[in-house]
N, C-alpha and C positions, 0 to 999 in steps of 0.2 A: 677207581673215576671214571671209567667210560660208561659202566653201566647206569651211574648217576647222571652222566649227562645224556646216554640215549633215555633215559627215563624223565628227563626234563622236557626234550625236543618230542617224545609221545604225548606228555602231559600237554604242554603247548597247541599241540595241533589237536589236542581232543576237545579242548576249550576253545578251540574256532570252528568244530563242525558243527552244525545246527544239529545233528542226530547222532545215534550211534545204532547203524544198518534200519533207521526210521522207526526204530521201538523205543518207547518210556523206558528208564533205567528204573529200577527198585528203589524205592521211596525210602527205605530206613539205611540210613551209613553207619555200619556199626565201629566204632571209635576205640575199642578196647583195645591196649597194647600201642596208642600211637600217641605221640608227643602231644601233649595237653594245650602246654606253651606256645605252638603255634596259630593256634586260635582262642580268637574273644568273642565273646558274645554280651548283648544287651537286653536288657529285657523292653516290651513294645508297651506303648501305650496309647489308648484312643487319642486321635486328634481331637483338638479342642474346638467346639462350634465355634464358629463368626473369626475362628485365627487361624489354626491349620487345616480346616473344613476346605471343601473343594469353592475355589475363586473364579469368576467367569469374568469377562467384561464385554460389554455392549452397550448398543449406540440407541437412543431414541428415536424414533421413526412415525410419524404418520402414516394410517391404513390408507393405500389407493381410493378403496372404498367410502373414506371420509373427507377425501378432497376433490372440490369440484374446479373446473375451470372456465373462466369466461375467455372465448375466443373471437376472431375475427371472423364473421360467417361470410363475408364479401370480401376483396379487396377495397382497400379503401386509407383514405390519411386520418390518423386521430384527431381529431380538432379539442377536445377536453377530455380530462379523467378525473373523476370524482371521489376517488377512494383514495385509501394511502397505506400502506403495511399498518400490519397491529391495530388497523379500524375495524368495529363490530358494523355489520352491515345486515339486514333484515332482506328476506327474499321480496323480488323484485325490485328492489333498490337500482338507481343509476348506477353505473359504475363507470363509463365513459360513450364519448359521440363521438360518433365517426361521421366523415362525408364520403361517399361511395358514390361515383359514376356508372359502376354495373348495375350499383340499386336502382337507380332513373333506366336504366336499359330496362331491366325486367319489369317496372314496373310498366313502362310503356307497351314491352311485348305484352304484358297482360291485357291492359287494356284494349291492344287493338284485338288479341284473341275474345275478351269478353264481347266488344262489339261485333263480331263475325259469328258469334256464338251467337246473340240478340237476332243478328238478320235473320240466321239460319234458321230461328225458333218460329220467325215470323214467316218466315216462306213455307215452313212445314204448317202451319196453322192455316196458312189460306190454301195449300194444296190438299189437307184433308177436308175443307170445305168444297172445293173445285171438286174431289173424287165425289162427296156425297151430291153433289148437283148432276155428274156422269159427264161434267166438263173434261176431266183428264182423266189419263189411266192409274190403275194401280202403280204400274212400274214407276212412273212420275213420282207419285206419292212417299213411294220406298226410297227414290235416290233422294228427296227432300229430308225424307228422315236419316238417313244415314250420314247425309252432310251435316247436321244438326248436332248428330251424336256425336263426330269427329270434331265438329268446333267446341261443343261443351267441355268435352277430354283437354283438348288443348287449352280452354280458359282455366279448366282445372286443375290442371298440370303447372301454368304459370301464377295460380294463385297459392299452389301448396309451396312453390320457389321463394314465394314473398313472406309467407310464415315461418318458413325453416328460415330463412333470413333474418326474421326478427321482427317482423313489420305486425303490429298488434291487428287483431281482427276487427275491432269497432275502427280503425284505420281505413281497412279494404272495405268494409262496410259502406262508409261515409264515401268513397272512391267509385263505388257502385250505385250509389244514388247520384252521382253525378258531381259531388264536390270537386273543381279542379285543385284546392288547399289540401288536400288530405293528402296526397303522396309528394313526396322530397326525396331528396340525393341524402338527407341527415336522417342516421337512424341511433337510437340510444341502445347501447346495450346494459341489460340489467343483470343483478344478482340471481343465479336459478335458488339457490337455498339461502339460507343465514347462516350465519360464521362471521369467522376472523377473518381478515386479509391478511394472508401470507406473504404473497409476492404480489409488487406491482409492476408489470412488465411491460408497459408502453407508456410513450410521453408525447405531449401535445406535438403536432407538427410531423411526428414520424409517420410513414408510409407501409402499410404490411399486407401481406398476402393474406389469402383466406386463408383460415386453420391457424393463424399466429395468436400465440396468446397474450391476454391483455392483462390478466389478474387470475392469482389462486387463492382460493376461499378454503377453508379447513373449518369442517364442523364438528361442532361440539360431539365428543365420545370420549374413548378409550384410546390412548396411545401407547402402542408396542413397543416392544424391546427385540431388536434383534442384536444375537452374541453369537461367538464363536467357540468352540470348543475344541482339543484335539482328539483325536481318535479315541486315547486313551482316557479322557476322560468322559466321551459319550457313550461309554461301554456303561456306565453307571446312571446317565440318564435317561429318564422317559419322561413319555408324554404325561402330565399330571404332576410330577415333581415340582415343589415349591422352593421358592427361592427368595431371599430376603435382599432387598434392594436398598444401597447404600441413600438413605434421605429421605425414604419413604416410609410411614407407620405400617403399609400394606403389604404383604409379601404378595410376591409375583406369581404366576404360574405357567410350566410349558404347556404352548397349546399346539407346539408343531416342533419337528425334528427330523431334518434333512437325511434322506436315504443314503446321499452322497456326498463323498470329500469334494472339499475345494479342491482343486487342480492345482491352483497356486502355492495354498498355504497348508494343504492336506488336514483341514479342519474341518468340523462337522457344524452347520449352519445352525441352529436354535431360533424359537420365538418365542416369547412370553408377554404376559398383559398379567396387569394387579388385579388380582380379585375385586376391589373395589373401587368407585374412582376416587380419585384424591388428586390434588392438585401441588405436586411435588416433582413433575416431570415437565421438559421442556423438548419439543424437535430438535434433534439432530445433539441431544447431550447424551455426554457420555458418561457411564454408570458403570459400577463394581457390584455384583451380586454374588451372596453366599448360596450354597447348594443346602439345603434345609430336607434334604431326602423327601422319603413317597408321601403324597396327601395321605394322611392318616394312619402313617406308619413309620419307625424312623429309619426302613432302607439300612444298606448294608454299613458296618461300623467299618470305618477308615482310621488306620494306624500309621502314624510318622516313623519310617525308619531312614537310615540312611542309604543314600543310592548304592552303593557300593556293596550292601547287602541282597539285592534283587541281581539272579541270575537270568540268562534265558536258555532254555533246550528247549529244542523239538517246536518253538514257535510259541511257548507257553514261558510265564515268569515264574520264580520261584523263591523262598527263602527256605535256608536252613534253620530248623527248629530245634533246640535242644532236647533230647529224648533220653532216657534212664540207660539205655544202650548206645546211645550215637548221639545221632544228628536225623531229622525228619525231613525229606525234602518235601515242601508245604505249596500246593500251586497258591499264587498271588494274581489280583489283576492291580495294575498300576493305574491310578486316578488321576492324580496332577502332583506337582510339585517341578521346583529346578534347583539347579545347584546341588548343595551335598544332600536335601533330605527330597524324600518321594514319598507320597501319601498311598496305601496301598489298602485292597480288602481282600479277606480270604478266610479260610478256617482258621482263625487266629482269637488269640484271648489274652485281656490283660495278663501282663506278667511275664509270656510267653518270652524265650531268651531265643532270639536269632544272632545267626553270626555275623557279627561285622568285619572282621581281620581274620585272614586266612581264607577267605570263601574260596579262593581258587584250589586250595590245597583240598576243601572239602568237597568240592565239585569233581575232582580226579579223582577219589576214595569212591563217590556217587557214581562216576563212570565205569567204575572197576578198574582202574588204573593204580590204584593204591595210595596213600596219604603218605606223609613222610615217616619215618619211624621215630 
């Protein structure tokens, strides 16, 4: 009895150990003379595409490069909003009208700088003539030139500030020509591109600071799918692999695979795009995708086995395949699965019989501790 108990505890310790002296045990496990009723096997079959194949979940997103934001160039109060969500707009179409006291201040500062630059130019022209007549010195002419250049620089700076704020070029030209009605504290915000309004982020009467968003516009283009894969699933996935997307006729292709794991979920983030434009996806839509394998090739075959048939040893996964002289410890890579079933890939072929019952007994014999007699 005591030898049997000792043997049991040694076997349990071996199953819990990560490796035996850091070396991989022999692959072939002789089974002649051992009790065959302790072990049960079952044949493996390839996983059916679309059912047991690798399944992934994803979310449809709009790429940042296909989204434009209309924002406040200056602090102000929203007077009117001319667009609504889901509305199609063209480039240059009015989005909102604002009233900004800061805009009026910028206009006053620019007109002051513009007037000073004109006066400095007149003085420079007069001193140039006086220098030619020998009435003033060259030093005075140089002082006038420096004063004009500084005044002109200040005027150009103020003018550029108004252009950045959204004041049209023709409005500034009319103001330079002396039109007192060309400038005002009211400013119309225009759509920078054509597209569809995704969000209306401002309301009439609302005071907003500079940089505050007013509307977000989506340009036409392909949507992308961001998805998560477990670290085991990611071992099978590569950039260029194709994915079937539920609800779409066109498959998607993996375009990016993150080299790091998410700290919260320990998953790997991927990005996929449809191979052709198709109106089957919506932004923020949850979709299910099925892995179709490598582009232009089938990729590694997947087999569905009971989760209990897969064991770990030395940081790797194995299944025990029936062999004429016993069992063969065969390395495999888990791909996906939950509950009692696991998808694996490895040096297997349809019909191979793997141990599904008595796995601990076979592993004990594999580690050199012997099986049950």
